[in-house]
N, CA, C and O atoms as a Maestro MAE file, in Angstrom:
{
 s_m_m2io_version
 :::
 2.0.0
}

f_m_ct {
 s_m_title
 :::
 protein
 m_atom[236] {
  # First column is atom index #
  i_m_mmod_type
  r_m_x_coord
  r_m_y_coord
  r_m_z_coord
  i_m_residue_number
  s_m_chain_name
  s_m_pdb_residue_name
  s_m_pdb_atom_name
  i_m_atomic_number
  :::
  1 25 61.268 25.782 -54.309 1 A "MET " " N  " 7
  2 3 61.844 24.452 -54.774 1 A "MET " " CA " 6
  3 2 60.662 23.782 -55.737 1 A "MET " " C  " 6
  4 15 59.489 23.493 -55.499 1 A "MET " " O  " 8
  5 25 61.570 23.652 -57.048 2 A "ILE " " N  " 7
  6 3 60.490 23.551 -58.228 2 A "ILE " " CA " 6
  7 2 61.666 21.934 -58.365 2 A "ILE " " C  " 6
  8 15 62.718 21.453 -57.945 2 A "ILE " " O  " 8
  9 25 60.896 21.766 -58.964 3 A "ARG " " N  " 7
  10 3 61.342 19.688 -59.946 3 A "ARG " " CA " 6
  11 2 61.415 20.207 -60.802 3 A "ARG " " C  " 6
  12 15 61.183 21.378 -61.100 3 A "ARG " " O  " 8
  13 25 62.003 18.771 -61.693 4 A "LYS " " N  " 7
  14 3 62.659 19.604 -63.202 4 A "LYS " " CA " 6
  15 2 61.562 19.010 -64.172 4 A "LYS " " C  " 6
  16 15 61.622 18.654 -65.349 4 A "LYS " " O  " 8
  17 25 60.613 19.033 -63.316 5 A "ASP " " N  " 7
  18 3 58.932 18.380 -64.862 5 A "ASP " " CA " 6
  19 2 58.521 19.903 -64.100 5 A "ASP " " C  " 6
  20 15 57.517 20.539 -64.421 5 A "ASP " " O  " 8
  21 25 59.006 20.123 -63.573 6 A "GLY " " N  " 7
  22 3 58.461 21.689 -63.118 6 A "GLY " " CA " 6
  23 2 56.932 22.200 -62.215 6 A "GLY " " C  " 6
  24 15 56.249 23.195 -62.457 6 A "GLY " " O  " 8
  25 25 56.695 21.102 -61.084 7 A "THR " " N  " 7
  26 3 56.047 21.009 -60.619 7 A "THR " " CA " 6
  27 2 56.943 21.575 -59.153 7 A "THR " " C  " 6
  28 15 58.173 21.616 -59.159 7 A "THR " " O  " 8
  29 25 56.081 22.005 -57.890 8 A "VAL " " N  " 7
  30 3 56.078 23.489 -57.604 8 A "VAL " " CA " 6
  31 2 56.983 22.389 -55.855 8 A "VAL " " C  " 6
  32 15 57.450 21.261 -56.013 8 A "VAL " " O  " 8
  33 25 56.986 23.102 -54.484 9 A "VAL " " N  " 7
  34 3 57.539 21.702 -53.659 9 A "VAL " " CA " 6
  35 2 57.839 22.753 -53.563 9 A "VAL " " C  " 6
  36 15 57.981 23.081 -54.741 9 A "VAL " " O  " 8
  37 25 58.157 23.973 -52.714 10 A "ALA " " N  " 7
  38 3 58.437 24.979 -51.764 10 A "ALA " " CA " 6
  39 2 57.854 26.361 -52.296 10 A "ALA " " C  " 6
  40 15 58.037 26.317 -53.513 10 A "ALA " " O  " 8
  41 25 57.313 27.426 -52.010 11 A "GLY " " N  " 7
  42 3 57.388 28.968 -52.691 11 A "GLY " " CA " 6
  43 2 56.366 28.316 -53.415 11 A "GLY " " C  " 6
  44 15 55.928 27.197 -53.685 11 A "GLY " " O  " 8
  45 25 56.065 30.324 -53.734 12 A "SER " " N  " 7
  46 3 55.188 30.890 -55.013 12 A "SER " " CA " 6
  47 2 55.813 30.830 -56.257 12 A "SER " " C  " 6
  48 15 55.297 30.154 -57.146 12 A "SER " " O  " 8
  49 25 56.829 31.428 -56.443 13 A "PHE " " N  " 7
  50 3 58.220 31.653 -57.960 13 A "PHE " " CA " 6
  51 2 58.531 32.467 -57.305 13 A "PHE " " C  " 6
  52 15 58.269 33.083 -56.273 13 A "PHE " " O  " 8
  53 25 59.437 32.345 -58.430 14 A "TRP " " N  " 7
  54 3 61.457 32.653 -58.880 14 A "TRP " " CA " 6
  55 2 61.219 33.675 -60.122 14 A "TRP " " C  " 6
  56 15 61.105 33.333 -61.299 14 A "TRP " " O  " 8
  57 25 61.178 34.761 -59.706 15 A "LEU " " N  " 7
  58 3 61.039 35.976 -61.115 15 A "LEU " " CA " 6
  59 2 62.628 36.752 -61.097 15 A "LEU " " C  " 6
  60 15 62.355 37.941 -61.262 15 A "LEU " " O  " 8
  61 25 63.865 36.650 -60.998 16 A "PRO " " N  " 7
  62 3 64.993 37.213 -60.850 16 A "PRO " " CA " 6
  63 2 64.612 37.870 -62.403 16 A "PRO " " C  " 6
  64 15 63.992 37.646 -63.443 16 A "PRO " " O  " 8
  65 25 65.688 39.078 -61.543 17 A "GLY " " N  " 7
  66 3 64.767 40.418 -62.874 17 A "GLY " " CA " 6
  67 2 63.745 41.186 -62.659 17 A "GLY " " C  " 6
  68 15 63.777 42.383 -62.944 17 A "GLY " " O  " 8
  69 25 62.896 40.708 -62.228 18 A "ASP " " N  " 7
  70 3 61.856 41.394 -62.178 18 A "ASP " " CA " 6
  71 2 61.397 40.969 -60.551 18 A "ASP " " C  " 6
  72 15 60.388 41.640 -60.335 18 A "ASP " " O  " 8
  73 25 61.670 40.253 -59.492 19 A "ASN " " N  " 7
  74 3 61.501 40.191 -58.292 19 A "ASN " " CA " 6
  75 2 63.036 40.289 -57.316 19 A "ASN " " C  " 6
  76 15 63.526 39.177 -57.121 19 A "ASN " " O  " 8
  77 25 63.660 41.231 -56.827 20 A "PRO " " N  " 7
  78 3 64.573 41.353 -56.298 20 A "PRO " " CA " 6
  79 2 64.951 39.996 -54.317 20 A "PRO " " C  " 6
  80 15 65.922 39.830 -53.579 20 A "PRO " " O  " 8
  81 25 63.726 39.526 -54.356 21 A "TYR " " N  " 7
  82 3 63.764 38.648 -53.419 21 A "TYR " " CA " 6
  83 2 64.667 37.652 -54.464 21 A "TYR " " C  " 6
  84 15 65.584 37.001 -53.962 21 A "TYR " " O  " 8
  85 25 64.449 37.561 -55.646 22 A "SER " " N  " 7
  86 3 64.776 36.563 -57.037 22 A "SER " " CA " 6
  87 2 66.056 36.299 -56.559 22 A "SER " " C  " 6
  88 15 66.728 37.323 -56.434 22 A "SER " " O  " 8
  89 25 66.947 34.652 -56.070 23 A "MET " " N  " 7
  90 3 68.780 35.354 -56.604 23 A "MET " " CA " 6
  91 2 69.405 34.669 -58.034 23 A "MET " " C  " 6
  92 15 69.645 33.524 -58.418 23 A "MET " " O  " 8
  93 25 69.493 35.661 -58.441 24 A "ARG " " N  " 7
  94 3 70.924 35.281 -60.130 24 A "ARG " " CA " 6
  95 2 71.137 34.319 -59.566 24 A "ARG " " C  " 6
  96 15 71.306 34.057 -58.375 24 A "ARG " " O  " 8
  97 25 71.126 33.413 -61.003 25 A "PRO " " N  " 7
  98 3 72.302 33.007 -61.114 25 A "PRO " " CA " 6
  99 2 73.856 33.110 -61.056 25 A "PRO " " C  " 6
  100 15 74.832 32.452 -60.694 25 A "PRO " " O  " 8
  101 25 73.388 34.846 -61.867 26 A "ASP " " N  " 7
  102 3 74.980 35.986 -62.647 26 A "ASP " " CA " 6
  103 2 75.320 36.629 -61.271 26 A "ASP " " C  " 6
  104 15 76.479 36.987 -61.059 26 A "ASP " " O  " 8
  105 25 74.100 36.832 -60.080 27 A "GLY " " N  " 7
  106 3 73.691 38.149 -59.066 27 A "GLY " " CA " 6
  107 2 74.618 37.425 -57.958 27 A "GLY " " C  " 6
  108 15 74.722 36.315 -57.436 27 A "GLY " " O  " 8
  109 25 75.348 38.940 -57.892 28 A "ASP " " N  " 7
  110 3 76.721 39.266 -56.491 28 A "ASP " " CA " 6
  111 2 76.116 37.881 -55.749 28 A "ASP " " C  " 6
  112 15 76.725 36.811 -55.726 28 A "ASP " " O  " 8
  113 25 74.633 38.146 -55.073 29 A "VAL " " N  " 7
  114 3 74.870 36.911 -53.761 29 A "VAL " " CA " 6
  115 2 75.351 35.731 -54.410 29 A "VAL " " C  " 6
  116 15 76.280 35.227 -53.779 29 A "VAL " " O  " 8
  117 25 75.039 35.115 -55.458 30 A "VAL " " N  " 7
  118 3 75.535 33.346 -55.754 30 A "VAL " " CA " 6
  119 2 77.171 34.073 -56.214 30 A "VAL " " C  " 6
  120 15 78.266 34.087 -55.652 30 A "VAL " " O  " 8
  121 25 76.825 34.442 -57.076 31 A "ARG " " N  " 7
  122 3 79.089 34.774 -57.131 31 A "ARG " " CA " 6
  123 2 79.488 34.772 -55.994 31 A "ARG " " C  " 6
  124 15 80.240 33.829 -55.750 31 A "ARG " " O  " 8
  125 25 79.170 35.881 -54.661 32 A "ALA " " N  " 7
  126 3 80.045 35.194 -53.923 32 A "ALA " " CA " 6
  127 2 80.259 34.174 -52.734 32 A "ALA " " C  " 6
  128 15 81.252 34.099 -52.011 32 A "ALA " " O  " 8
  129 25 79.350 33.563 -52.697 33 A "PHE " " N  " 7
  130 3 78.652 32.222 -51.928 33 A "PHE " " CA " 6
  131 2 79.764 30.967 -52.931 33 A "PHE " " C  " 6
  132 15 80.450 30.136 -52.334 33 A "PHE " " O  " 8
  133 25 79.736 31.080 -54.648 34 A "LYS " " N  " 7
  134 3 80.523 30.436 -54.346 34 A "LYS " " CA " 6
  135 2 82.147 30.662 -54.512 34 A "LYS " " C  " 6
  136 15 83.082 29.887 -54.314 34 A "LYS " " O  " 8
  137 25 82.114 31.801 -54.879 35 A "LYS " " N  " 7
  138 3 83.432 31.829 -54.245 35 A "LYS " " CA " 6
  139 2 84.257 32.061 -53.201 35 A "LYS " " C  " 6
  140 15 85.281 32.745 -53.221 35 A "LYS " " O  " 8
  141 25 83.401 30.995 -51.531 36 A "HIS " " N  " 7
  142 3 83.034 30.932 -50.529 36 A "HIS " " CA " 6
  143 2 83.413 29.621 -50.732 36 A "HIS " " C  " 6
  144 15 84.153 29.191 -49.847 36 A "HIS " " O  " 8
  145 25 82.942 28.296 -52.256 37 A "GLY " " N  " 7
  146 3 83.144 27.234 -51.844 37 A "GLY " " CA " 6
  147 2 81.563 26.509 -51.602 37 A "GLY " " C  " 6
  148 15 81.319 25.361 -51.232 37 A "GLY " " O  " 8
  149 25 80.395 27.866 -52.029 38 A "PHE " " N  " 7
  150 3 78.947 27.105 -51.406 38 A "PHE " " CA " 6
  151 2 78.473 26.533 -53.201 38 A "PHE " " C  " 6
  152 15 78.783 27.283 -54.127 38 A "PHE " " O  " 8
  153 25 77.740 25.205 -53.502 39 A "THR " " N  " 7
  154 3 77.059 25.208 -53.910 39 A "THR " " CA " 6
  155 2 75.705 25.965 -53.575 39 A "THR " " C  " 6
  156 15 75.352 26.380 -52.471 39 A "THR " " O  " 8
  157 25 75.127 26.037 -54.608 40 A "TRP " " N  " 7
  158 3 74.049 27.503 -55.089 40 A "TRP " " CA " 6
  159 2 72.840 25.973 -55.191 40 A "TRP " " C  " 6
  160 15 73.020 24.815 -55.567 40 A "TRP " " O  " 8
  161 25 72.203 26.362 -54.909 41 A "GLY " " N  " 7
  162 3 70.472 24.796 -54.764 41 A "GLY " " CA " 6
  163 2 69.465 25.679 -56.274 41 A "GLY " " C  " 6
  164 15 68.252 25.854 -56.159 41 A "GLY " " O  " 8
  165 25 70.254 26.137 -57.591 42 A "GLY " " N  " 7
  166 3 69.006 27.209 -58.301 42 A "GLY " " CA " 6
  167 2 70.695 25.512 -59.663 42 A "GLY " " C  " 6
  168 15 70.632 25.533 -60.892 42 A "GLY " " O  " 8
  169 25 71.262 24.971 -59.267 43 A "ASP " " N  " 7
  170 3 72.060 24.370 -60.153 43 A "ASP " " CA " 6
  171 2 72.556 23.684 -59.023 43 A "ASP " " C  " 6
  172 15 72.816 22.532 -59.368 43 A "ASP " " O  " 8
  173 25 72.739 23.823 -58.145 44 A "ALA " " N  " 7
  174 3 73.126 21.726 -57.896 44 A "ALA " " CA " 6
  175 2 72.910 20.091 -57.855 44 A "ALA " " C  " 6
  176 15 73.905 19.406 -57.620 44 A "ALA " " O  " 8
  177 25 72.254 19.757 -57.970 45 A "TRP " " N  " 7
  178 3 71.241 19.249 -57.502 45 A "TRP " " CA " 6
  179 2 70.541 18.530 -58.793 45 A "TRP " " C  " 6
  180 15 69.960 19.370 -59.480 45 A "TRP " " O  " 8
  181 25 70.424 16.993 -59.388 46 A "PRO " " N  " 7
  182 3 70.079 16.658 -60.796 46 A "PRO " " CA " 6
  183 2 68.160 16.439 -60.885 46 A "PRO " " C  " 6
  184 15 67.439 16.237 -61.862 46 A "PRO " " O  " 8
  185 25 67.839 16.585 -59.452 47 A "MET " " N  " 7
  186 3 66.271 16.415 -58.955 47 A "MET " " CA " 6
  187 2 65.850 18.148 -59.254 47 A "MET " " C  " 6
  188 15 64.837 17.936 -59.921 47 A "MET " " O  " 8
  189 25 65.931 19.289 -59.214 48 A "SER " " N  " 7
  190 3 64.908 20.046 -58.628 48 A "SER " " CA " 6
  191 2 65.895 20.920 -58.556 48 A "SER " " C  " 6
  192 15 67.082 20.605 -58.473 48 A "SER " " O  " 8
  193 25 65.231 22.658 -58.600 49 A "ASN " " N  " 7
  194 3 65.755 23.518 -58.155 49 A "ASN " " CA " 6
  195 2 65.569 24.302 -56.856 49 A "ASN " " C  " 6
  196 15 64.700 25.163 -56.718 49 A "ASN " " O  " 8
  197 25 66.637 23.865 -55.708 50 A "ASP " " N  " 7
  198 3 66.108 25.288 -54.744 50 A "ASP " " CA " 6
  199 2 66.743 25.903 -55.020 50 A "ASP " " C  " 6
  200 15 67.931 25.645 -55.214 50 A "ASP " " O  " 8
  201 25 65.922 27.538 -55.220 51 A "TYR " " N  " 7
  202 3 67.080 29.222 -55.907 51 A "TYR " " CA " 6
  203 2 67.494 29.206 -54.230 51 A "TYR " " C  " 6
  204 15 68.623 28.835 -53.911 51 A "TYR " " O  " 8
  205 25 66.927 29.450 -53.636 52 A "MET " " N  " 7
  206 3 67.102 30.360 -52.081 52 A "MET " " CA " 6
  207 2 68.235 29.498 -50.795 52 A "MET " " C  " 6
  208 15 68.677 29.701 -49.664 52 A "MET " " O  " 8
  209 25 68.294 28.363 -52.000 53 A "HIS " " N  " 7
  210 3 69.417 27.158 -50.704 53 A "HIS " " CA " 6
  211 2 71.191 27.416 -51.483 53 A "HIS " " C  " 6
  212 15 71.710 27.682 -52.568 53 A "HIS " " O  " 8
  213 25 71.616 27.070 -49.839 54 A "PHE " " N  " 7
  214 3 73.195 27.510 -50.560 54 A "PHE " " CA " 6
  215 2 73.535 26.499 -49.812 54 A "PHE " " C  " 6
  216 15 73.018 26.792 -48.733 54 A "PHE " " O  " 8
  217 25 74.238 25.174 -49.633 55 A "SER " " N  " 7
  218 3 75.401 24.077 -49.117 55 A "SER " " CA " 6
  219 2 76.921 24.862 -48.793 55 A "SER " " C  " 6
  220 15 77.205 25.801 -49.536 55 A "SER " " O  " 8
  221 25 77.343 24.700 -48.318 56 A "PHE " " N  " 7
  222 3 78.872 24.217 -48.219 56 A "PHE " " CA " 6
  223 2 79.175 23.022 -48.894 56 A "PHE " " C  " 6
  224 15 78.428 22.043 -48.917 56 A "PHE " " O  " 8
  225 25 80.540 23.121 -49.579 57 A "LEU " " N  " 7
  226 3 81.037 22.531 -50.249 57 A "LEU " " CA " 6
  227 2 79.993 20.970 -50.708 57 A "LEU " " C  " 6
  228 15 79.806 19.767 -50.523 57 A "LEU " " O  " 8
  229 25 79.683 21.910 -51.250 58 A "GLY " " N  " 7
  230 3 78.276 21.296 -51.905 58 A "GLY " " CA " 6
  231 2 78.261 19.973 -51.437 58 A "GLY " " C  " 6
  232 15 78.790 18.983 -51.942 58 A "GLY " " O  " 8
  233 25 77.344 20.109 -50.024 59 A "GLU " " N  " 7
  234 3 76.721 18.481 -49.709 59 A "GLU " " CA " 6
  235 2 74.964 19.264 -48.847 59 A "GLU " " C  " 6
  236 15 74.097 18.505 -48.416 59 A "GLU " " O  " 8
  :::
 }
 m_bond[235] {
  # First column is bond index #
  i_m_from
  i_m_to
  i_m_order
  :::
  1 1 2 1
  2 2 3 1
  3 3 4 2
  4 3 5 1
  5 5 6 1
  6 6 7 1
  7 7 8 2
  8 7 9 1
  9 9 10 1
  10 10 11 1
  11 11 12 2
  12 11 13 1
  13 13 14 1
  14 14 15 1
  15 15 16 2
  16 15 17 1
  17 17 18 1
  18 18 19 1
  19 19 20 2
  20 19 21 1
  21 21 22 1
  22 22 23 1
  23 23 24 2
  24 23 25 1
  25 25 26 1
  26 26 27 1
  27 27 28 2
  28 27 29 1
  29 29 30 1
  30 30 31 1
  31 31 32 2
  32 31 33 1
  33 33 34 1
  34 34 35 1
  35 35 36 2
  36 35 37 1
  37 37 38 1
  38 38 39 1
  39 39 40 2
  40 39 41 1
  41 41 42 1
  42 42 43 1
  43 43 44 2
  44 43 45 1
  45 45 46 1
  46 46 47 1
  47 47 48 2
  48 47 49 1
  49 49 50 1
  50 50 51 1
  51 51 52 2
  52 51 53 1
  53 53 54 1
  54 54 55 1
  55 55 56 2
  56 55 57 1
  57 57 58 1
  58 58 59 1
  59 59 60 2
  60 59 61 1
  61 61 62 1
  62 62 63 1
  63 63 64 2
  64 63 65 1
  65 65 66 1
  66 66 67 1
  67 67 68 2
  68 67 69 1
  69 69 70 1
  70 70 71 1
  71 71 72 2
  72 71 73 1
  73 73 74 1
  74 74 75 1
  75 75 76 2
  76 75 77 1
  77 77 78 1
  78 78 79 1
  79 79 80 2
  80 79 81 1
  81 81 82 1
  82 82 83 1
  83 83 84 2
  84 83 85 1
  85 85 86 1
  86 86 87 1
  87 87 88 2
  88 87 89 1
  89 89 90 1
  90 90 91 1
  91 91 92 2
  92 91 93 1
  93 93 94 1
  94 94 95 1
  95 95 96 2
  96 95 97 1
  97 97 98 1
  98 98 99 1
  99 99 100 2
  100 99 101 1
  101 101 102 1
  102 102 103 1
  103 103 104 2
  104 103 105 1
  105 105 106 1
  106 106 107 1
  107 107 108 2
  108 107 109 1
  109 109 110 1
  110 110 111 1
  111 111 112 2
  112 111 113 1
  113 113 114 1
  114 114 115 1
  115 115 116 2
  116 115 117 1
  117 117 118 1
  118 118 119 1
  119 119 120 2
  120 119 121 1
  121 121 122 1
  122 122 123 1
  123 123 124 2
  124 123 125 1
  125 125 126 1
  126 126 127 1
  127 127 128 2
  128 127 129 1
  129 129 130 1
  130 130 131 1
  131 131 132 2
  132 131 133 1
  133 133 134 1
  134 134 135 1
  135 135 136 2
  136 135 137 1
  137 137 138 1
  138 138 139 1
  139 139 140 2
  140 139 141 1
  141 141 142 1
  142 142 143 1
  143 143 144 2
  144 143 145 1
  145 145 146 1
  146 146 147 1
  147 147 148 2
  148 147 149 1
  149 149 150 1
  150 150 151 1
  151 151 152 2
  152 151 153 1
  153 153 154 1
  154 154 155 1
  155 155 156 2
  156 155 157 1
  157 157 158 1
  158 158 159 1
  159 159 160 2
  160 159 161 1
  161 161 162 1
  162 162 163 1
  163 163 164 2
  164 163 165 1
  165 165 166 1
  166 166 167 1
  167 167 168 2
  168 167 169 1
  169 169 170 1
  170 170 171 1
  171 171 172 2
  172 171 173 1
  173 173 174 1
  174 174 175 1
  175 175 176 2
  176 175 177 1
  177 177 178 1
  178 178 179 1
  179 179 180 2
  180 179 181 1
  181 181 182 1
  182 182 183 1
  183 183 184 2
  184 183 185 1
  185 185 186 1
  186 186 187 1
  187 187 188 2
  188 187 189 1
  189 189 190 1
  190 190 191 1
  191 191 192 2
  192 191 193 1
  193 193 194 1
  194 194 195 1
  195 195 196 2
  196 195 197 1
  197 197 198 1
  198 198 199 1
  199 199 200 2
  200 199 201 1
  201 201 202 1
  202 202 203 1
  203 203 204 2
  204 203 205 1
  205 205 206 1
  206 206 207 1
  207 207 208 2
  208 207 209 1
  209 209 210 1
  210 210 211 1
  211 211 212 2
  212 211 213 1
  213 213 214 1
  214 214 215 1
  215 215 216 2
  216 215 217 1
  217 217 218 1
  218 218 219 1
  219 219 220 2
  220 219 221 1
  221 221 222 1
  222 222 223 1
  223 223 224 2
  224 223 225 1
  225 225 226 1
  226 226 227 1
  227 227 228 2
  228 227 229 1
  229 229 230 1
  230 230 231 1
  231 231 232 2
  232 231 233 1
  233 233 234 1
  234 234 235 1
  235 235 236 2
  :::
 }
}
């Protein structure tokens, strides 16, 4: 989880394209979850990005 100011709150890195465990915004996992009504933490909240989090119906 990373705040918009760049402060890392949890985790150590997010390297989509370099690290196979980093979910890409345009990747299969994110697209599949969004297709079924989930929001992705990488672009869901205004104050932080949580790249490993999904919420159903934006909650």
